[in-house]
C-alpha atoms as a printed R data frame, in Angstrom:
    type eleno elety resid chain resno       x        y       z
1   ATOM     1    CA   MET     A     1 -20.918 -135.294 -28.301
2   ATOM     2    CA   GLN     A     2 -18.988 -132.585 -29.707
3   ATOM     3    CA   ILE     A     3 -20.284 -131.943 -33.310
4   ATOM     4    CA   ARG     A     4 -17.673 -129.933 -35.475
5   ATOM     5    CA   ASN     A     5 -16.727 -129.524 -39.072
6   ATOM     6    CA   VAL     A     6 -20.625 -129.442 -39.888
7   ATOM     7    CA   LEU     A     7 -21.958 -129.940 -43.512
8   ATOM     8    CA   LEU     A     8 -21.665 -126.424 -45.367
9   ATOM     9    CA   LEU     A     9 -24.547 -125.984 -47.636
10  ATOM    10    CA   ALA     A    10 -25.607 -123.519 -50.216
11  ATOM    11    CA   ALA     A    11 -28.160 -120.849 -49.069
12  ATOM    12    CA   LEU     A    12 -31.360 -122.931 -47.833
13  ATOM    13    CA   VAL     A    13 -33.864 -122.487 -50.928
14  ATOM    14    CA   ALA     A    14 -37.348 -120.835 -50.197
15  ATOM    15    CA   ALA     A    15 -39.119 -123.971 -51.138
16  ATOM    16    CA   CYS     A    16 -37.231 -125.458 -48.212
17  ATOM    17    CA   LYS     A    17 -38.549 -122.863 -45.772
18  ATOM    18    CA   ASP     A    18 -42.015 -124.863 -44.711
19  ATOM    19    CA   SER     A    19 -43.331 -123.214 -41.707
20  ATOM    20    CA   THR     A    20 -45.014 -126.340 -40.486
21  ATOM    21    CA   THR     A    21 -42.005 -127.868 -39.305
22  ATOM    22    CA   ALA     A    22 -40.409 -124.997 -37.631
23  ATOM    23    CA   PRO     A    23 -40.524 -124.130 -33.986
24  ATOM    24    CA   THR     A    24 -43.020 -121.627 -32.957
25  ATOM    25    CA   ASN     A    25 -41.459 -118.897 -31.205
26  ATOM    26    CA   ASN     A    26 -38.025 -117.357 -30.249
27  ATOM    27    CA   ASN     A    27 -37.233 -115.074 -27.442
28  ATOM    28    CA   ASN     A    28 -34.480 -113.640 -25.214
29  ATOM    29    CA   SER     A    29 -36.504 -114.275 -21.819
30  ATOM    30    CA   GLY     A    30 -34.466 -117.393 -20.689
31  ATOM    31    CA   SER     A    31 -37.080 -119.646 -21.304
32  ATOM    32    CA   GLY     A    32 -37.139 -122.503 -24.292
33  ATOM    33    CA   SER     A    33 -35.593 -125.822 -24.902
34  ATOM    34    CA   LEU     A    34 -32.867 -124.581 -27.368
35  ATOM    35    CA   ARG     A    35 -30.156 -122.115 -26.199
36  ATOM    36    CA   VAL     A    36 -28.167 -120.760 -28.715
37  ATOM    37    CA   ILE     A    37 -24.953 -118.719 -27.934
38  ATOM    38    CA   ASN     A    38 -23.386 -116.597 -30.663
39  ATOM    39    CA   ALA     A    39 -19.517 -117.325 -30.099
40  ATOM    40    CA   ASN     A    40 -18.850 -116.211 -33.576
41  ATOM    41    CA   ALA     A    41 -16.905 -112.978 -34.440
42  ATOM    42    CA   THR     A    42 -19.661 -111.679 -36.550
43  ATOM    43    CA   ALA     A    43 -23.631 -111.474 -36.259
44  ATOM    44    CA   VAL     A    44 -25.350 -114.654 -37.143
45  ATOM    45    CA   ASP     A    45 -28.782 -115.857 -38.470
46  ATOM    46    CA   VAL     A    46 -30.201 -118.808 -37.019
47  ATOM    47    CA   LEU     A    47 -32.596 -121.291 -38.715
48  ATOM    48    CA   VAL     A    48 -34.607 -124.214 -37.783
49  ATOM    49    CA   ASP     A    49 -35.680 -126.601 -40.407
50  ATOM    50    CA   GLY     A    50 -34.859 -123.925 -43.054
51  ATOM    51    CA   VAL     A    51 -36.911 -120.984 -41.060
52  ATOM    52    CA   VAL     A    52 -34.925 -118.178 -39.802
53  ATOM    53    CA   LEU     A    53 -36.105 -117.837 -36.180
54  ATOM    54    CA   SER     A    54 -33.586 -115.326 -35.199
55  ATOM    55    CA   ALA     A    55 -31.894 -112.623 -37.850
56  ATOM    56    CA   ALA     A    56 -28.651 -110.871 -37.025
57  ATOM    57    CA   VAL     A    57 -27.961 -112.252 -33.606
58  ATOM    58    CA   PRO     A    58 -24.962 -109.891 -32.318
59  ATOM    59    CA   VAL     A    59 -21.632 -111.220 -30.980
60  ATOM    60    CA   GLY     A    60 -21.916 -112.495 -27.703
61  ATOM    61    CA   GLN     A    61 -25.848 -112.622 -27.413
62  ATOM    62    CA   THR     A    62 -27.572 -115.805 -26.535
63  ATOM    63    CA   VAL     A    63 -31.233 -116.470 -27.604
64  ATOM    64    CA   MET     A    64 -33.682 -118.970 -26.554
65  ATOM    65    CA   LEU     A    65 -35.805 -120.766 -29.171
66  ATOM    66    CA   SER     A    66 -38.853 -123.250 -28.459
67  ATOM    67    CA   PRO     A    67 -38.754 -125.895 -31.183
68  ATOM    68    CA   SER     A    68 -41.421 -128.796 -31.081
69  ATOM    69    CA   ASP     A    69 -40.386 -131.997 -29.550
70  ATOM    70    CA   GLY     A    70 -38.410 -134.291 -31.782
71  ATOM    71    CA   GLN     A    71 -35.596 -134.046 -34.736
72  ATOM    72    CA   HIS     A    72 -34.958 -130.727 -36.494
73  ATOM    73    CA   ASN     A    73 -32.103 -129.188 -38.349
74  ATOM    74    CA   LEU     A    74 -30.332 -126.450 -36.713
75  ATOM    75    CA   GLY     A    75 -28.658 -123.736 -39.246
76  ATOM    76    CA   PHE     A    76 -26.363 -121.008 -38.851
77  ATOM    77    CA   ARG     A    77 -25.246 -118.393 -41.328
78  ATOM    78    CA   ALA     A    78 -23.320 -115.437 -40.873
79  ATOM    79    CA   THR     A    79 -25.539 -112.408 -41.742
80  ATOM    80    CA   GLY     A    80 -25.593 -111.517 -45.153
81  ATOM    81    CA   SER     A    81 -23.782 -114.572 -45.995
82  ATOM    82    CA   SER     A    82 -25.227 -117.276 -48.455
83  ATOM    83    CA   THR     A    83 -23.680 -120.354 -47.039
84  ATOM    84    CA   THR     A    84 -25.349 -122.125 -43.932
85  ATOM    85    CA   ALA     A    85 -23.829 -124.633 -41.549
86  ATOM    86    CA   ILE     A    86 -26.450 -127.462 -40.434
87  ATOM    87    CA   ILE     A    87 -26.389 -129.705 -37.855
88  ATOM    88    CA   PRO     A    88 -29.086 -132.353 -36.890
89  ATOM    89    CA   LEU     A    89 -30.707 -131.980 -33.225
90  ATOM    90    CA   LYS     A    90 -33.159 -133.783 -31.276
91  ATOM    91    CA   THR     A    91 -35.001 -131.173 -28.847
92  ATOM    92    CA   SER     A    92 -37.559 -131.739 -25.810
93  ATOM    93    CA   LEU     A    93 -39.233 -129.669 -23.946
94  ATOM    94    CA   ALA     A    94 -38.287 -131.309 -20.845
95  ATOM    95    CA   ALA     A    95 -34.676 -130.300 -21.280
96  ATOM    96    CA   THR     A    96 -32.825 -127.089 -22.710
97  ATOM    97    CA   ARG     A    97 -29.955 -127.948 -25.408
98  ATOM    98    CA   THR     A    98 -27.092 -125.338 -25.868
99  ATOM    99    CA   ILE     A    99 -25.646 -124.974 -28.974
100 ATOM   100    CA   ALA     A   100 -22.662 -122.520 -29.705
101 ATOM   101    CA   ALA     A   101 -22.216 -120.897 -33.260
102 ATOM   102    CA   ARG     A   102 -18.373 -120.515 -33.263
103 ATOM   103    CA   ARG     A   103 -15.241 -120.310 -35.547
104 ATOM   104    CA   ALA     A   104 -14.053 -123.626 -36.504
105 ATOM   105    CA   GLN     A   105 -10.167 -124.446 -36.724
106 ATOM   106    CA   ASP     A   106 -10.092 -123.540 -40.444
107 ATOM   107    CA   GLY     A   107 -11.753 -120.182 -39.868
108 ATOM   108    CA   SER     A   108 -15.526 -121.037 -41.040
109 ATOM   109    CA   LEU     A   109 -18.487 -120.754 -39.096
110 ATOM   110    CA   ALA     A   110 -19.177 -124.067 -37.343
111 ATOM   111    CA   ALA     A   111 -21.556 -125.212 -34.380
112 ATOM   112    CA   SER     A   112 -20.966 -127.154 -31.220
113 ATOM   113    CA   VAL     A   113 -23.433 -128.958 -28.822
114 ATOM   114    CA   LEU     A   114 -22.282 -127.620 -25.237
115 ATOM   115    CA   ASP     A   115 -24.499 -129.525 -23.078
116 ATOM   116    CA   ASP     A   116 -23.732 -133.455 -24.229
117 ATOM   117    CA   THR     A   117 -20.480 -133.919 -22.999
118 ATOM   118    CA   ALA     A   118 -20.112 -137.384 -21.535
119 ATOM   119    CA   SER     A   119 -18.337 -136.614 -18.704
120 ATOM   120    CA   ILE     A   120 -19.297 -138.851 -15.669
121 ATOM   121    CA   VAL     A   121 -19.585 -137.021 -12.197
122 ATOM   122    CA   PRO     A   122 -19.170 -139.674  -9.357
123 ATOM   123    CA   ALA     A   123 -21.043 -139.561  -6.275
124 ATOM   124    CA   GLY     A   124 -19.749 -137.142  -3.880
125 ATOM   125    CA   ALA     A   125 -17.941 -135.073  -6.318
126 ATOM   126    CA   THR     A   126 -18.512 -132.060  -8.563
127 ATOM   127    CA   LYS     A   127 -17.062 -131.097 -12.012
128 ATOM   128    CA   VAL     A   128 -16.658 -127.825 -13.768
129 ATOM   129    CA   ARG     A   129 -14.989 -126.670 -16.859
130 ATOM   130    CA   VAL     A   130 -14.307 -123.523 -18.645
131 ATOM   131    CA   LEU     A   131 -14.568 -122.907 -22.393
132 ATOM   132    CA   HIS     A   132 -12.687 -119.994 -24.271
133 ATOM   133    CA   LEU     A   133 -14.685 -119.013 -27.104
134 ATOM   134    CA   ALA     A   134 -13.971 -115.110 -27.246
135 ATOM   135    CA   THR     A   135 -12.826 -114.673 -30.491
136 ATOM   136    CA   ASN     A   136 -11.306 -111.446 -30.325
137 ATOM   137    CA   ALA     A   137  -9.889 -111.764 -26.442
138 ATOM   138    CA   GLY     A   138  -6.684 -113.297 -27.124
139 ATOM   139    CA   VAL     A   139  -5.116 -115.089 -24.096
140 ATOM   140    CA   LEU     A   140  -7.491 -114.891 -20.953
141 ATOM   141    CA   GLN     A   141  -6.381 -115.438 -17.459
142 ATOM   142    CA   VAL     A   142  -8.791 -117.881 -15.784
143 ATOM   143    CA   TYR     A   143  -8.224 -118.845 -12.044
144 ATOM   144    CA   ARG     A   144 -10.486 -120.642  -9.630
145 ATOM   145    CA   THR     A   145 -10.911 -121.988  -6.063
146 ATOM   146    CA   GLN     A   146 -12.541 -125.056  -5.378
147 ATOM   147    CA   PRO     A   147 -14.202 -126.882  -2.419
148 ATOM   148    CA   ASP     A   148 -11.324 -129.231  -1.683
149 ATOM   149    CA   ALA     A   149  -8.390 -126.792  -2.069
150 ATOM   150    CA   ASN     A   150  -8.135 -124.379   0.634
151 ATOM   151    CA   VAL     A   151  -5.113 -122.448  -1.219
152 ATOM   152    CA   SER     A   152  -4.674 -119.498  -3.190
153 ATOM   153    CA   PRO     A   153  -6.382 -119.164  -6.473
154 ATOM   154    CA   LEU     A   154  -5.311 -121.768  -9.096
155 ATOM   155    CA   GLN     A   155  -4.706 -121.095 -12.688
156 ATOM   156    CA   TRP     A   156  -7.131 -123.226 -15.022
157 ATOM   157    CA   GLN     A   157  -4.699 -123.741 -18.073
158 ATOM   158    CA   PHE     A   158  -1.817 -121.791 -19.674
159 ATOM   159    CA   PRO     A   159  -1.818 -120.198 -22.089
160 ATOM   160    CA   PHE     A   160  -5.462 -120.222 -22.324
161 ATOM   161    CA   THR     A   161  -6.346 -119.192 -25.944
162 ATOM   162    CA   TYR     A   162  -9.194 -119.444 -28.065
163 ATOM   163    CA   GLN     A   163 -10.732 -123.181 -28.205
164 ATOM   164    CA   THR     A   164 -11.544 -124.917 -31.202
165 ATOM   165    CA   GLU     A   165 -11.350 -128.419 -29.802
166 ATOM   166    CA   LEU     A   166 -14.020 -128.231 -26.889
167 ATOM   167    CA   THR     A   167 -13.545 -131.935 -25.478
168 ATOM   168    CA   GLY     A   168 -10.615 -133.860 -24.173
169 ATOM   169    CA   PRO     A   169  -7.135 -132.486 -22.542
170 ATOM   170    CA   GLY     A   170  -7.980 -129.282 -24.496
171 ATOM   171    CA   ALA     A   171 -11.106 -128.343 -22.544
172 ATOM   172    CA   PRO     A   172 -10.660 -130.230 -19.378
173 ATOM   173    CA   PHE     A   173 -13.374 -130.880 -16.725
174 ATOM   174    CA   PHE     A   174 -11.785 -130.529 -13.163
175 ATOM   175    CA   GLN     A   175 -13.183 -132.155 -10.295
176 ATOM   176    CA   SER     A   176 -13.596 -131.401  -6.749
177 ATOM   177    CA   THR     A   177 -15.947 -132.143  -3.876
178 ATOM   178    CA   PRO     A   178 -19.419 -130.750  -3.313
179 ATOM   179    CA   GLY     A   179 -19.437 -126.963  -2.542
180 ATOM   180    CA   THR     A   180 -18.687 -123.564  -4.066
181 ATOM   181    CA   TRP     A   181 -16.551 -122.925  -7.177
182 ATOM   182    CA   GLU     A   182 -15.250 -119.284  -7.577
183 ATOM   183    CA   ILE     A   183 -14.027 -118.964 -11.019
184 ATOM   184    CA   HIS     A   184 -12.447 -115.205 -11.978
185 ATOM   185    CA   VAL     A   185 -11.872 -114.314 -15.727
186 ATOM   186    CA   TRP     A   186  -9.462 -111.097 -16.938
187 ATOM   187    CA   GLN     A   187  -7.207 -110.308 -19.518
188 ATOM   188    CA   THR     A   188  -4.348 -108.345 -17.732
189 ATOM   189    CA   PRO     A   189  -2.240 -108.704 -15.617
190 ATOM   190    CA   ALA     A   190  -0.872 -112.260 -16.691
191 ATOM   191    CA   ALA     A   191  -0.590 -113.459 -13.038
192 ATOM   192    CA   ALA     A   192  -2.854 -114.305 -10.171
193 ATOM   193    CA   SER     A   193  -2.511 -110.767  -8.899
194 ATOM   194    CA   GLY     A   194  -5.768 -110.013 -11.162
195 ATOM   195    CA   TRP     A   195  -7.747 -112.002  -8.887
196 ATOM   196    CA   ASP     A   196  -9.524 -109.398  -6.980
197 ATOM   197    CA   SER     A   197  -9.951 -106.795  -9.779
198 ATOM   198    CA   ALA     A   198 -11.201 -109.400 -12.411
199 ATOM   199    CA   PRO     A   199 -14.217 -107.928 -14.249
200 ATOM   200    CA   ILE     A   200 -15.835 -111.314 -14.407
201 ATOM   201    CA   LYS     A   201 -16.522 -113.133 -11.019
202 ATOM   202    CA   LEU     A   202 -18.582 -116.305 -10.908
203 ATOM   203    CA   THR     A   203 -19.857 -118.141  -7.648
204 ATOM   204    CA   ILE     A   204 -20.946 -121.633  -8.529
205 ATOM   205    CA   PRO     A   205 -22.341 -124.010  -5.836
206 ATOM   206    CA   LEU     A   206 -22.649 -127.280  -6.758
207 ATOM   207    CA   GLY     A   207 -23.882 -130.489  -5.026
208 ATOM   208    CA   SER     A   208 -22.953 -134.196  -5.041
209 ATOM   209    CA   GLY     A   209 -23.104 -135.461  -8.757
210 ATOM   210    CA   GLU     A   210 -23.300 -132.057 -10.490
211 ATOM   211    CA   GLN     A   211 -21.193 -130.339 -13.165
212 ATOM   212    CA   ARG     A   212 -21.421 -127.106 -14.852
213 ATOM   213    CA   THR     A   213 -19.736 -125.272 -17.875
214 ATOM   214    CA   VAL     A   214 -18.360 -121.800 -18.049
215 ATOM   215    CA   VAL     A   215 -18.743 -120.194 -21.571
216 ATOM   216    CA   ILE     A   216 -16.806 -117.208 -22.227
217 ATOM   217    CA   THR     A   217 -17.576 -114.966 -25.319
218 ATOM   218    CA   ASP     A   218 -16.649 -111.560 -26.813
219 ATOM   219    CA   LYS     A   219 -19.278 -108.835 -25.575
220 ATOM   220    CA   ALA     A   220 -20.922 -106.347 -27.900
221 ATOM   221    CA   GLY     A   221 -18.946 -103.193 -27.842
222 ATOM   222    CA   GLY     A   222 -15.705 -104.801 -26.727
223 ATOM   223    CA   GLY     A   223 -14.405 -106.903 -23.683
224 ATOM   224    CA   ILE     A   224 -15.635 -110.248 -22.695
225 ATOM   225    CA   GLN     A   225 -18.543 -111.813 -20.698
226 ATOM   226    CA   ALA     A   226 -19.236 -115.308 -19.254
227 ATOM   227    CA   GLN     A   227 -22.209 -117.295 -18.307
228 ATOM   228    CA   VAL     A   228 -22.847 -120.677 -16.655
229 ATOM   229    CA   ILE     A   229 -24.815 -123.674 -18.325
230 ATOM   230    CA   ASN     A   230 -25.701 -127.153 -17.219
């Protein structure tokens, strides 16, 4: 379920910063039960249960956190801001949750859970979706080849602009058979002719019943980047 228009609160007071309820570590090593992607236009601070665990996370960067199992309050605030956006989240060391800090439709800082999609993949099928969360990139060219289509690259959707709605028709899963998907992403030219020279080329092998989400964000220093999550 996508969480949007999250509650905006005043800066969390120091009395609420009880380290006994906070996760014990944060890292960029790729391990942990909470993956946080900064898809906002500026750096953000990440808080869990009122404690800042990652300060000034740069645009486009992903950090991994390791909360204890159970219910937590995950907070985001633009670095230097006194306003925090908070969402409740249940974590477990058995599974990695993925949350994006991003720009909401009204321009405020918001957060979305990306791994809980409610999308069902039938047996003998695979699914992939692409999310455009690169605030500064404008229109992107995203094309694909998929296991059941022996044709030229297919356009993902047009025009493909920054997405504030991350479920439903605005952010569709496409379905195919088991096998390898190819996803290429570029900014110009505005045609399939950019396929071979695309700066982002992803190969995604999937077995029966599997799905993946491609998340495109801005890259520190300019340009775009992408990562694949479960």
